[in-house]
C-alpha positions in Angstrom: 102.1 131.8 178.3 105.4 131.9 175.8 104.6 128.1 175.2 99.9 129.5 174.8 102.3 131.6 172.0 104.2 128.8 170.3 101.5 126.6 170.1 98.9 129.1 168.2 101.4 129.7 166.0 101.7 126.3 165.3 97.8 125.4 164.9 97.6 128.6 162.8 100.7 127.4 160.8 99.3 124.0 160.5 95.8 125.4 159.4 97.5 127.0 156.4 99.5 124.6 155.2 96.4 122.6 154.9 94.7 124.9 153.8 96.9 125.9 151.0 97.2 121.7 150.8 93.6 121.5 150.2 93.7 124.1 147.0 96.2 121.7 145.2 94.2 118.4 145.6 92.1 117.6 142.0 88.9 116.4 142.3 88.9 113.5 140.2 84.7 114.4 140.0 85.2 117.6 138.1 88.3 116.0 135.5 86.2 114.7 132.4 87.3 113.2 129.2 87.1 113.7 125.2 88.2 111.4 123.2 88.2 111.1 119.0 88.8 108.1 118.2 87.8 104.6 115.4 86.3 101.7 116.4 89.2 99.5 114.3 91.7 101.0 116.5 93.6 98.9 119.2 94.4 101.8 121.7 91.3 103.6 121.7 89.9 100.3 123.0 92.1 100.5 125.5 92.2 104.2 126.1 87.5 103.2 126.4 87.8 100.8 129.3 90.9 102.3 131.2 89.3 106.2 132.3 85.8 105.3 133.3 88.3 102.3 135.4 89.9 105.0 137.0 87.6 107.7 137.1 83.8 106.8 137.3 81.3 105.7 134.4 80.2 108.6 132.6 84.0 110.0 133.1 83.6 109.6 128.7 83.2 111.8 126.2 84.2 110.1 122.9 83.4 110.4 119.5 83.7 108.2 116.7 85.3 109.8 113.6 85.1 106.0 111.6 81.8 106.3 109.0 80.3 109.5 111.0 80.9 112.6 108.5 80.5 115.1 111.6 83.5 113.8 114.2 85.9 113.5 111.1 85.4 117.1 110.5 85.5 117.8 114.0 89.3 115.5 113.7 90.1 116.9 110.4 89.4 120.7 112.5 91.7 119.0 115.0 94.7 118.2 112.4 95.1 121.4 111.3 95.1 123.5 114.8 98.2 121.3 116.6 98.3 118.5 113.5 97.3 115.5 115.6 97.0 113.3 112.8 96.3 109.8 114.8 93.7 108.8 117.1 92.7 108.5 120.9 93.3 112.3 120.1 91.8 112.6 124.0 91.6 116.4 126.1 91.4 116.7 129.5 88.8 119.4 130.8 89.2 120.0 134.3 85.6 121.9 135.8 84.4 122.8 132.5 87.8 123.7 131.0 90.2 122.3 129.2 94.0 121.7 130.0 95.5 119.2 128.1 95.5 117.3 124.6 97.3 113.6 124.1 98.0 112.4 120.6 98.0 108.5 120.8 97.6 106.7 124.5 98.9 107.8 128.0 99.3 106.6 130.9 95.4 107.3 132.9 97.6 107.7 136.8 99.8 110.8 135.1 95.8 112.7 134.0 96.4 115.2 137.9 100.0 115.9 138.1 99.0 116.8 134.1 95.8 119.5 135.2 98.6 120.4 137.9 101.1 121.6 135.4 98.8 122.9 133.2 97.7 125.1 135.8 100.0 125.9 137.2 101.5 127.5 134.1 99.1 128.9 132.7 97.8 127.6 130.1 96.6 124.1 128.4 99.6 121.3 127.4 99.6 119.2 124.1 100.9 115.9 123.2 102.1 115.4 119.7 104.2 113.0 117.8 106.3 112.8 121.0 106.4 116.0 121.7 104.9 118.2 124.5 104.1 121.8 124.4 102.5 124.6 126.8 100.1 127.2 124.7 99.2 129.9 126.5 97.2 131.6 124.0 93.7 132.1 125.2 92.1 131.9 121.4 93.6 128.8 120.2 92.5 126.9 123.3 88.9 127.9 123.4 89.3 126.7 119.5 90.2 123.4 120.9 87.4 123.5 123.9 85.3 124.1 120.8 86.3 121.1 119.7 86.2 118.7 122.2 84.7 120.2 124.7 81.3 121.4 122.6 81.7 119.3 119.7 81.4 122.1 117.3 83.2 123.5 115.1 86.0 126.7 116.0 87.1 127.4 111.8 85.8 128.0 108.7 85.5 123.6 107.7 84.0 124.6 103.9 87.5 122.2 102.3 87.3 119.7 105.5 84.8 117.4 103.5 86.3 116.7 100.8 89.9 116.5 102.6 88.3 113.4 104.3 89.6 112.9 108.4 93.0 112.0 108.8 91.1 108.4 110.6 88.5 107.2 108.8 91.6 107.0 105.7 93.8 104.4 108.8 96.0 105.9 110.4 95.7 104.5 114.6 98.3 105.7 117.3 100.7 108.1 117.8 101.1 109.2 114.0 104.5 111.3 112.7 104.0 113.3 109.4 104.4 116.5 107.5 102.3 119.0 109.2 103.6 118.4 113.2 106.7 119.7 112.2 104.8 122.8 112.3 103.1 122.6 115.3 105.7 124.4 117.0 106.0 127.3 114.9 102.3 127.4 115.4 102.8 126.7 119.4 105.7 128.8 120.3 106.8 126.2 123.7 106.8 129.0 126.7 108.6 128.8 129.5 
């Protein structure tokens, strides 16, 4: 009788552990990438090739900024919100919610870890200028989701037509500009 009780406890424990592990797994079919890029950018081309290789066809939505006024205006808006000035600018969504925004190339095999970290910390991870920031402000996250996922303006773009986009001016890869220094003022890192 005592052995039967121990076996039952072990079986229950194993089932609980396997349930917890199953809950923490990231389903690659629920991951989607949104990328602002330039046709002349080798980093953009590399990411356009690598993402579908690891996550399958249909896992990437690409927005060309060169020669496309709508995409250029949205990229300018992204710059104003995050300081991202170079392409590729990649949004990672999981189950329809933006989990990270990355400026430049990154190791695609780290995607699941990025998503897990975002979910564990209850915010969006922003990688720009060689630094990582955690954005917990739901209004800012929602604005970024509009730009990447819904592909529409989140703020007034009345001045965007006169400023032009950084990518159409030839900036490629992780651009370092004075605006990046201002990012911590807008999105304070929370622990």
